C-alpha positions as CSV (number, residue, x, y, z in Angstrom):
1,M,265.1,-144.8,-159.9
2,V,265.5,-145.5,-156.2
3,K,263.6,-142.3,-155.0
4,E,260.5,-142.7,-157.2
5,P,258.8,-145.5,-155.1
6,K,259.5,-143.5,-151.9
7,I,257.7,-140.5,-153.4
8,R,254.7,-142.7,-154.3
9,V,254.6,-144.2,-150.8
10,L,254.7,-140.8,-149.2
11,S,251.9,-139.5,-151.6
12,V,249.7,-142.5,-150.8
13,F,250.4,-142.0,-147.1
14,A,249.5,-138.3,-147.4
15,M,246.3,-139.1,-149.2
16,L,245.3,-141.7,-146.6
17,S,246.1,-139.3,-143.8
18,A,243.9,-136.6,-145.4
19,F,241.1,-139.1,-145.8
20,V,241.3,-140.3,-142.2
21,A,241.4,-136.7,-141.0
22,A,238.3,-135.8,-143.1
23,T,236.4,-138.9,-141.9
24,W,237.3,-138.1,-138.3
25,L,236.1,-134.6,-138.6
26,R,232.8,-135.7,-140.2
27,A,232.3,-138.3,-137.5
28,D,233.2,-135.9,-134.7
29,D,230.8,-133.2,-136.0
30,R,227.9,-135.6,-136.4
31,K,225.1,-134.7,-134.0
32,I,223.4,-137.4,-132.0
33,D,219.6,-137.1,-131.6
34,P,218.8,-136.6,-127.9
35,T,216.4,-139.0,-126.2
36,W,214.7,-136.1,-124.5
37,L,214.6,-132.3,-124.9
38,H,213.9,-129.5,-122.4
39,R,212.7,-126.0,-123.0
40,Y,211.8,-123.2,-120.6
41,V,209.0,-121.5,-122.4
42,P,209.2,-118.0,-120.9
43,K,212.7,-117.6,-122.3
44,L,211.8,-118.7,-125.9
45,G,211.5,-116.2,-128.7
46,D,208.9,-116.0,-131.4
47,T,209.4,-117.3,-135.0
48,E,207.4,-116.8,-138.1
49,I,205.5,-119.7,-139.5
50,D,202.5,-120.1,-141.9
51,L,199.9,-119.0,-139.3
52,T,201.7,-115.9,-138.0
53,T,200.6,-112.3,-138.7
54,A,201.3,-108.9,-137.2
55,T,198.8,-109.8,-134.4
56,C,199.4,-113.5,-134.1
57,H,202.8,-114.7,-132.8
58,Y,204.1,-118.2,-132.5
59,K,206.6,-119.5,-130.0
60,P,208.1,-122.9,-131.0
61,I,208.7,-125.2,-128.1
62,F,209.2,-128.5,-130.1
63,G,209.0,-129.4,-133.7
64,E,208.7,-126.7,-136.5
65,G,210.7,-123.6,-135.7
66,D,212.8,-125.3,-133.0
67,S,216.5,-126.1,-133.6
68,D,216.0,-129.8,-132.8
69,N,213.0,-130.4,-134.9
70,Q,214.7,-133.3,-136.7
71,S,214.3,-135.3,-133.5
72,M,210.5,-135.4,-133.9
73,I,208.9,-138.4,-135.5
74,S,205.1,-138.0,-135.3
75,V,205.1,-134.5,-133.8
76,A,205.0,-131.8,-136.4
77,R,204.9,-128.9,-133.9
78,F,204.2,-128.1,-130.3
79,G,204.1,-124.4,-129.4
80,E,202.3,-121.5,-128.1
81,A,200.3,-119.0,-130.2
82,T,199.6,-115.6,-128.7
83,L,197.1,-113.2,-130.3
84,S,197.0,-109.5,-129.6
85,P,193.7,-108.0,-128.6
86,R,191.3,-108.2,-131.6
87,G,194.1,-110.0,-133.4
88,N,193.9,-112.9,-135.8
89,C,196.0,-115.7,-137.3
90,Q,196.4,-116.7,-140.9
91,R,194.0,-119.4,-142.1
92,V,195.8,-122.7,-142.6
93,Q,195.1,-126.2,-143.9
94,Y,197.0,-129.4,-143.5
95,P,195.8,-132.4,-145.6
96,R,197.7,-135.0,-143.5
97,Q,198.1,-133.4,-140.1
98,E,195.7,-133.3,-137.1
99,E,195.8,-130.6,-134.5
100,L,194.8,-130.0,-130.9
101,Y,194.3,-126.6,-129.3
102,F,194.2,-125.9,-125.6
103,V,193.3,-122.3,-124.5
104,L,195.8,-121.3,-121.8
105,E,194.5,-117.7,-121.3
106,G,191.8,-115.4,-122.7
107,E,188.9,-115.8,-125.1
108,G,188.7,-116.1,-128.8
109,V,187.0,-117.6,-131.8
110,L,187.9,-120.7,-133.8
111,Q,187.2,-120.5,-137.5
112,Y,186.6,-124.1,-138.6
113,G,185.8,-124.3,-142.3
114,D,182.7,-122.1,-142.6
115,Q,181.8,-122.5,-138.9
116,S,182.7,-120.1,-136.0
117,A,183.0,-121.4,-132.5
118,R,183.8,-119.5,-129.3
119,L,186.9,-120.4,-127.3
120,R,187.6,-119.6,-123.6
121,A,190.2,-120.4,-121.0
122,N,190.6,-124.2,-120.5
123,D,188.7,-125.0,-123.6
124,F,190.3,-127.7,-125.9
125,T,189.3,-128.9,-129.3
126,Y,190.4,-131.2,-132.1
127,V,191.0,-129.9,-135.7
128,A,190.7,-132.7,-138.3
129,P,193.1,-133.0,-141.2
130,G,192.0,-131.1,-144.3
131,V,190.0,-128.4,-142.4
132,K,190.8,-124.8,-143.3
133,H,190.9,-123.0,-139.9
134,S,192.2,-120.0,-137.9
135,I,192.0,-118.4,-134.5
136,E,190.8,-114.9,-133.8
137,S,190.7,-112.7,-130.6
138,N,187.3,-111.2,-130.0
139,S,188.2,-109.2,-126.8
140,A,190.4,-106.4,-125.6
141,L,192.7,-109.0,-123.9
142,P,195.4,-111.2,-125.4
143,V,194.8,-114.9,-126.1
144,R,197.3,-117.7,-125.5
145,I,196.8,-121.1,-126.9
146,A,198.9,-124.3,-126.8
147,L,199.0,-125.6,-130.3
148,M,199.9,-129.2,-131.2
149,S,200.1,-130.8,-134.7
150,F,200.8,-134.4,-135.6
151,K,201.7,-136.1,-138.9
152,I,199.4,-138.8,-140.2
153,P,201.2,-141.7,-142.0
154,P,200.4,-142.2,-145.7
155,S,199.0,-145.7,-145.0
156,V,196.3,-144.3,-142.7
157,S,192.9,-143.7,-144.4
158,I,191.4,-140.4,-143.5
159,S,187.6,-140.3,-143.0
160,P,185.3,-137.4,-143.9
161,R,185.9,-134.5,-141.4
162,P,183.4,-133.6,-138.8
163,P,181.1,-130.8,-140.0
164,E,181.7,-128.7,-136.9
165,P,184.3,-128.7,-134.1
166,K,183.7,-130.3,-130.8
167,I,184.8,-127.9,-128.0
168,V,185.0,-129.0,-124.4
169,N,186.0,-127.1,-121.3
170,M,188.3,-128.9,-119.0
171,D,186.8,-127.5,-115.9
172,G,183.7,-129.5,-116.3
173,L,185.5,-132.9,-116.5
174,K,185.8,-135.2,-113.6
175,E,189.3,-136.1,-112.2
176,E,190.0,-139.8,-112.1
177,T,192.7,-142.3,-111.4
178,V,194.2,-144.3,-114.2
179,E,194.9,-148.0,-113.9
180,G,198.6,-148.8,-113.3
181,H,199.4,-145.3,-111.9
182,P,199.5,-144.2,-108.3
183,T,196.4,-142.5,-106.8
184,S,198.6,-139.5,-105.8
185,V,197.9,-138.1,-109.3
186,L,194.5,-137.5,-110.8
187,Y,193.8,-137.3,-114.5
188,K,191.4,-135.5,-116.8
189,L,191.3,-137.4,-120.1
190,L,190.8,-134.7,-122.8
191,A,191.3,-136.3,-126.2
192,G,192.2,-139.6,-127.7
193,P,191.9,-141.9,-130.8
194,R,188.9,-142.5,-132.9
195,T,188.8,-146.1,-131.6
196,A,188.5,-145.1,-128.0
197,T,185.5,-144.1,-125.8
198,R,187.1,-142.9,-122.6
199,D,188.1,-139.3,-123.6
200,A,186.0,-136.1,-123.9
201,I,187.0,-136.0,-127.6
202,D,187.8,-139.2,-129.4
203,Q,188.5,-138.2,-133.0
204,A,192.3,-138.6,-133.5
205,Y,194.3,-140.7,-135.8
206,V,197.8,-140.4,-134.3
207,V,197.2,-138.8,-130.9
208,V,197.0,-141.5,-128.2
209,S,196.1,-139.2,-125.4
210,L,195.8,-135.5,-124.5
211,F,195.5,-135.3,-120.7
212,W,195.8,-133.2,-117.6
213,M,197.5,-134.3,-114.5
214,D,196.8,-133.0,-111.0
215,F,199.6,-134.0,-108.5
216,A,199.0,-134.2,-104.8
217,P,201.8,-133.1,-102.4
218,G,204.6,-135.7,-102.8
219,G,202.6,-137.3,-105.7
220,T,204.1,-139.0,-108.7
221,N,203.0,-140.8,-111.8
222,F,206.1,-143.1,-111.5
223,P,208.8,-143.1,-114.1
224,H,207.8,-145.3,-117.1
225,H,208.3,-145.4,-120.9
226,H,206.4,-146.0,-124.1
227,E,208.0,-148.1,-126.8
228,T,206.0,-146.8,-129.7
229,A,205.0,-143.3,-128.7
230,E,206.4,-139.8,-128.2
231,E,205.3,-137.7,-125.3
232,I,205.4,-134.0,-124.2
233,Y,204.9,-132.6,-120.7
234,L,204.2,-128.9,-120.1
235,L,204.3,-128.0,-116.4
236,L,201.7,-125.2,-116.0
237,D,202.1,-124.6,-112.3
238,G,203.9,-125.9,-109.3
239,Q,207.4,-127.3,-109.2
240,G,209.2,-130.6,-108.5
241,E,211.4,-133.0,-110.4
242,M,211.0,-134.3,-113.9
243,A,212.2,-137.8,-114.7
244,A,213.8,-137.9,-118.1
245,G,216.2,-140.4,-119.5
246,G,218.2,-142.7,-117.3
247,G,221.6,-143.4,-115.9
248,I,223.9,-146.4,-116.5
249,N,222.5,-148.1,-113.4
250,G,219.0,-147.9,-114.7
251,V,218.0,-145.2,-112.2
252,E,216.0,-142.4,-113.8
253,G,217.6,-139.0,-114.3
254,R,215.9,-136.3,-112.1
255,H,215.8,-132.7,-113.2
256,P,214.4,-129.7,-111.1
257,A,211.3,-128.5,-112.8
258,Q,209.2,-125.3,-112.5
259,A,206.2,-123.8,-114.1
260,G,207.0,-123.1,-117.8
261,D,209.2,-126.1,-118.2
262,A,208.4,-128.3,-121.2
263,Y,209.9,-131.8,-121.9
264,Y,209.8,-133.9,-125.0
265,F,210.4,-137.7,-124.7
266,R,211.4,-139.9,-127.5
267,P,210.1,-143.5,-127.7
268,N,211.5,-145.7,-124.9
269,C,212.7,-142.7,-123.0
270,T,212.0,-142.7,-119.2
271,V,209.3,-140.2,-118.4
272,G,207.7,-139.2,-115.1
273,F,207.3,-136.4,-112.5
274,Y,207.7,-136.0,-108.7
275,N,205.8,-133.2,-107.0
276,E,207.2,-131.4,-104.0
277,N,206.6,-133.3,-100.8
278,K,205.3,-130.6,-98.6
279,L,201.9,-129.5,-97.3
280,G,199.8,-127.7,-99.9
281,A,202.2,-128.3,-102.8
282,K,200.2,-128.7,-106.1
283,A,201.4,-129.2,-109.6
284,H,199.6,-129.5,-112.9
285,I,200.9,-130.8,-116.2
286,L,199.3,-130.7,-119.6
287,A,200.6,-133.7,-121.5
288,V,200.1,-135.3,-125.0
289,R,201.2,-138.6,-126.3
290,S,201.3,-139.6,-130.0
291,R,202.1,-142.9,-131.6
292,I,205.1,-143.2,-133.9
293,P,204.8,-144.9,-137.3
294,L,205.6,-148.5,-137.3
295,P,207.9,-149.7,-140.2
296,K,204.9,-150.7,-142.3
297,D,203.5,-147.2,-141.9
298,Q,206.6,-145.5,-143.3
299,D,207.2,-144.6,-146.9
């Protein structure tokens, strides 16, 4: 009669201990979404997605195919497609995604619905949601394309798609300064929203800006942040320091950066770049910024 309550107390204690231990393990194993991500593109491997074939290979940098794709909000994928000589990708179609292509190397053909359009190095184009499309190589050389896809919230009405793609070559665009940024970096404004008029292509729903940055020696765009946007920087040439995140004293974190480095920045994360401060040092970044859905845009 005396021992029975003790056994019950011990049993309850054991159950509580097991529960606390299990809760502790679950909490300890929980992964925290990073405020920024870094990838060195030359070291990334290929993965198979819907557009890949034996002659079309996709290297995920951020989003689909990447281990941290759950961190993305508006970004569906940001990666690099490489086509073998005379190769082709699968035709794909996304009812509520818009895409941007930027040709890094080579020449190819964009199949846009029933239209065919030539692509060459430094060309960029916008692919509207709902358009069935693919890329082909029409030469004996490989083609490399930066491929970017963005999710369109359900609340956004989609207009009829353009009958043919607009393709612009970046080399023909004028470099310019942007208000609020130092003159030590010049911009080429490639693509932006349908409500804008400043970009070479203004057709997007979610993309705020696709742009090219040309940094002078010692140049910077100053660390800053965007409360309602995600941003990606791809350093194509040069080297310097990438500003990403921040310290407890409010000073931005600086990270050595070289050609091939790519950074993803979540909303409100510090973003910026400092070029080398020496004679003749040049650096170029291809960047894209997309707006995140506000609460009223979410399901």
